[in-house]
N, C-alpha and C positions, 0 to 999 in steps of 0.2 A: 634058242636064245639068239642065234644070229643066222643070217642067210648064208648058204654056201658061197665060197669065193668064186669070182668069175675073172677073166683076164684083166690085168691092170689093177687088181685089188691091193697090190703092194706099193701103189703110188699114194703116199700120204701128203696132206697139205694142211697148213694152218690157216683156217678160214677167218676172215674178218667177222666181227660181231654182227653186223648188219650190212652185208654185202648188196651192192646194187645189182641189177640184172646184167649190166655190162661186166662188172667184176666176176660174177659167176660164170659168164660165157667165157672170159678170157682165162680164168683159172681152169675151168673145165677143159679148154683146149690144151692146156699145159700138162694136165694129168690124165687125160683120156676120160673125162667123165662128162655127163650131160649137166646143164645148169639145174634140171630138176633133181638129179641125184644129189647134187652139192646142197640144193635148198633143203632137202630132207635131213642132211647132216646139220645144217644151220638150225632147223627147227627142232631137232633132237637136242642139240646144245642149249637152246632156249628153254626147252622143256626140263631138262636136268637142272639148269641153273635156277629156273623158277622153283623147282622142288626143293633144291638146297636152301633157297631163300624162305620158302614156306616152313620148313623144318628147322630153320635157325642153325643150320650145319656150319660149323667152324671150317675154315679153309683147310687145315690139316685132315679134318674128317672127310671133306669133299675130295681132297687128293688121294687119300687112303681108299675111298670107294671107288674112284676112277681108276686107279692102279689095280685094284682088285678085279674090276670088270675087264681090263685089258688083259690081266694074267689069265682069267677064265677064258676069254676070246682067243688068245694065243695058244692055250692048252688044246683048244678044240681044232686048231689048225693041223694039217699034215706035218710030221716032225721035220721034213725037209724044207719047209717054208718058214719055220719058225725063227731061225736066225735072221731071215730077211725081214720078217715082220718087226722083231725086236730092234734091229738096225734102223729101220724105217721109223720107228717110234722115237728112238733115241735121237736121230738126226733131226727130226721135225721138232722135237723139243728144244734141242741145242740151238737150232736156227730161230725158233720163236723167241728164246731167251736173248738173242743178239749176241751170243758168245762167239769169240774168234775162232777162226778155222786155222789149223796148223799149216 
């Protein structure tokens, strides 16, 4: 289902829907990824979004599917890295929602 982790895989980022090359370059430097790696993620998001549109998926169904995929992916990770993965997902979602920091 997923490729093995490599160094830096615990760095999550909320990517813009249609990032420019400059945005990908800047974000890539911040999280230790190449623009090509980030573009693959953007392309995957677009594909999944199109699939949801094609299947007339309700937002709650989309979120359930995505959470299920995250859970399956995290379950495949080594046990010692799971807390960091979960914290990274939580922090990324919290920041994307614009919620305040304590």
